[in-house]
FIVO-165090 format. One record per residue (C-alpha): residue in three letters; x, y, z. Coordinates in steps of 0.02 Angstrom, whole numbers, plus 50000, padded with zeros to 5 digits. Each point is the difference from the previous one (the first is absolute). Layout:
BEGIN
alaXYZ...
***
This chain:
BEGIN
unk499874999449995unk500835016649953unk499545012950140unk500325021049982unk499855009950155unk499695014850048unk500485011850145unk500535016450043unk501515003950044unk499635002550204unk501084987650079unk498554995550103unk499074996049828unk501454994249913unk500724986350117unk498484989550016unk499915002049798unk501964993949992unk499614985950121unk498434994049888unk501134998949849unk501344989850079unk498604989250072unk499384998349811unk501834997049952unk500234986550154unk498384990349922unk500665002049801unk498805012849968unk500775017249885unk499845013650104unk500215017949901unk499855016350151unk499545013049929unk500825015050137unk500755015250013unk501795001849932unk500984999150181unk499564979350032unk500484996649806unk501854996250050unk499354989350186unk498764990749869unk501214997549881unk501324992250154unk498504988950049unk499864995949817unk498315004649968unk499515009549850unk499655019050037unk499655015049901unk499465015550049unk498295009250030unk499555018750036unk498865008150083unk499734988150140unk500775006350137unk498755009650144unk501285012350034unk499635008849825unk498155004350071unk500845008150162unk498875016349993unk498604995749887unk498415009650062unk498944985849973unk501144985450037unk498744986249919unk499805010249847unk501784998349969unk500294981750029unk498424998049885unk500965010749852unk501774991750052unk499104983349960unk499125004149823unk501745005549950unk500664984150042unk498754989549932unk500455009549835unk501844995450010unk499824984350049unk498874993549876unk501394997449863unk501184995050128unk498954985350054unk499764994749822unk501584998249962unk500494990150161unk498484990849975unk499794991650171unk498804985450049unk499445011150146unk500315019350067unk500115002550180unk499665017450094unk500495007950156unk498665008650051unk500545018249969unk500464994949814unk497965003949971unk500765002749791unk500584982249995unk498304991850027unk499425011349869unk501204994149886unk499894980150032unk498075004649971unk500205009149820unk501054984949937unk498924986450064unk501214992750148unk499654995050150unk500555008550165unk500324999950176unk500215011850127unk501565000050131unk499755010650169unk501395001150102unk499105002450119unk498494993550114unk497985000349903unk499725019249999unk498404998349893unk498535007050109unk498884989250101unk498085002750029unk500594993050201unk501905008050001unk500435017850045unk500785010149861unk501864995049956unk501145011550074unk498885006550167unk500984984950089unk498564997750100unk499504981850045unk498344993649942unk498605006850112unk499154989550128unk498234999450060unk498845015249938unk501085014850052unk501314991449903unk498934994749822unk499195017049994unk501775010250015unk500604989249868unk498595002349897unk500205019850027unk501804998449953unk499634991249872unk498645010749917unk501315015350026unk501174990249851unk498584996349901unk500325012849898unk501475002249985unk499874978449932unk498735004849869unk500895016449911unk501624984750008unk498814990849897unk499445014049890unk501765003749953unk500534980449973unk498504998749870unk500465014849920unk501664998549960unk499714980449966unk498835010349842unk501275009749962unk501474985449978unk498304991149882unk499434985450147unk498185002950070unk499615008050158unk500234985150117unk501124986949973unk499934980550079unk501605004550093unk501104990150030unk499904981449976unk500954996550161unk500765011050159unk501594995250095unk499935007450129unk501904999950074unk499874998050185unk500054992650166unk498334990850046unk500215009550181unk500145016249925unk498154999049894unk498315003350067unk498844986650016unk498215007049874unk498324992949965unk500465005849790unk501524992249961unk500055002049809unk500324982249943unk501225002549879unk501105007950135unk501564987950058unk501275004450168unk501384992649942unk501245005350120unk501415015549989unk500974998049870unk501355006550046unk502015003049902unk501435007950058unk500515014849918unk501885001150037unk500874988449991unk501505008850111unk500404993250201unk499955011850122unk500724993250170unk499335003450158unk500905009250142unk500944984050090unk499164997050208unk498804988650054unk498745016150027unk498205000249933unk500185003949812unk498655017849951unk499984997449828unk499205017149935unk499185000449815unk499635018049923unk498384999649896unk500384999149836unk498475007549944unk499685018549931unk498635001450139unk501094993550164unk500635006450132unk501495011549982unk501884997950119unk498934986650109unk501884991249986unk500975017850100unk498574998250126unk499984980550024unk501944999650023unk499835015250130unk498854991950072unk500634983750051unk501805006950020unk499894995250190unk499414983449990unk501254988550008unk499484995049803unk500844997849835unk499145007749845unk500124999349825unk499245011949877unk499324990149828unk500085012749865unk500785004849828unk501215013350066unk501124995150133unk499965015450134unk501275009250090unk500735002950170unk499434985950105unk500614992950139unk500564982350004unk498384991250062unk499305004849831unk500564997549820unk498605003349840unk499904995449807unk499324989449855unk500114981550064unk498844984150011unk498315004250103unk499794982450029unk501724995150083unk499895017050097unk498314994950059unk500524982950060unk501325008450119unk498545013850080unk498844998450157unk499055017949935unk499655008449832unk499705016949979unk499255005449856unk498615011249883unk498284990549989unk500554993449820unk499204984849964unk501644989449932unk501145005950144unk498594993650120unk499714985249915unk501854996149993unk500415002950171unk498234989350050unk500594986249892unk501524999150083unk498995000150178unk500925015950042unk498815014350121unk500015015649926unk499815020250052unk499085007649856unk500155018649976unk498535003649844unk500335013749879unk498415003249882unk499054987949882unk499424981150035unk501575003350167unk498775003650124unk498934986449955unk501224985750025unk500785006050145unk498364997150063unk499984982649950unk501634996050067unk499555010650154unk498374987350005unk500564985949979unk501515003250127unk501414999149933unk500435018950000unk499855014950085unk499675018249926unk500685013650012unk499425016849946unk500665013349962unk501944989750021unk500495011950153unk501594992450076unk499174996150166unk498654994149918unk501214986849918unk501064997250148unk498324993150075unk499614990949853unk501464989949971unk500274998650189unk498354992350017unk500194988249832unk501704994950082unk499474996550149unk497994989849974unk500214982949909unk498205002449982unk500665009649830unk500964987449953unk498724987350019unk498815009949909unk501405002449860unk500234980149970unk498164996949992unk499945012649852unk501194991349928unk499464980350017unk498355010449908unk500734998149834unk500014980150008unk498225004249956unk500075008949802unk499894996549816unk501254995749879unk500035016049888unk500964989249859unk498424988350034unk498665014249982unk500725009849821unk500274980849932unk498004997250047unk499665017549892unk500854996549884unk499334981649976unk498315007450012unk500345012549873unk500524988149882
***
């Protein structure tokens, strides 16, 4: 099976796409990754065919007065640009990142089956859940259900506006206003981070986190036997800024070692801290706690390694993910990220074994997931 995998260039989206490509290749299929230019060399290093696609970066839309409109306009441009590319590649199946709306439209224009890849939990609205992004647990009792109903009513107008915008751009590129949607949805998360819902889509399958090590380098932590605090600042443009420096100051007198996982090393670090690029899986195996933004990719990587977290959420969906982790019991939220708040949170997680126990439970939930390659092959088989 030849598969075109389309993903934006932001790390939180291209990492699962790359991981999926590697899963396809290992199963004997032929993946082609269409993404941002910065990832082409890394894909080649993994033996994955890749090509550049523009107009997929969320940061390009910073400052747009109507982000929904800008996203849909971007999708229309992507659809038109991708049609000749996909026609030349002649894939059997197209896998589209959840933000690559235009890739699904391009697949429809060519009559190709397509699958949506969500690099996080299912964020579709539900008739029984509070709106995604609120961070709230589903309400209980009469008051709780009324609260959720009121919140859903408040967001319904925005949802309807998005549906109208989507219908407009679909017609603009030559498609019916409403389409069938993806043949399947790959929900690349741990079951422990999902929220039960009565209206779970029949074509949505939890496949577990799709993780890939973007760095082939090794970062050696400071020597010693003190607990290791790993710090991973958010790579998202909506992430909290200055988190690494604030955290280092916060843990300075706790008698710990620290390692900051970042693309560029920080200067002027004390002898109990290190920073720079390095394989995060290896660092997590040595860590007692992770301090990170609320991005799903880093949270899933930590919990899969059974490492509890201190979460410093920024914008976007990071507040939602932070609260899910806190409710599951494997982490503590610090917002805003003050030195005092971070110091107290790190101390609490290190001193209370229940956080590590909950992280181990989250890791174990990953044993009950679908194989994404098998799901995609089933879609292809049914479409033939």
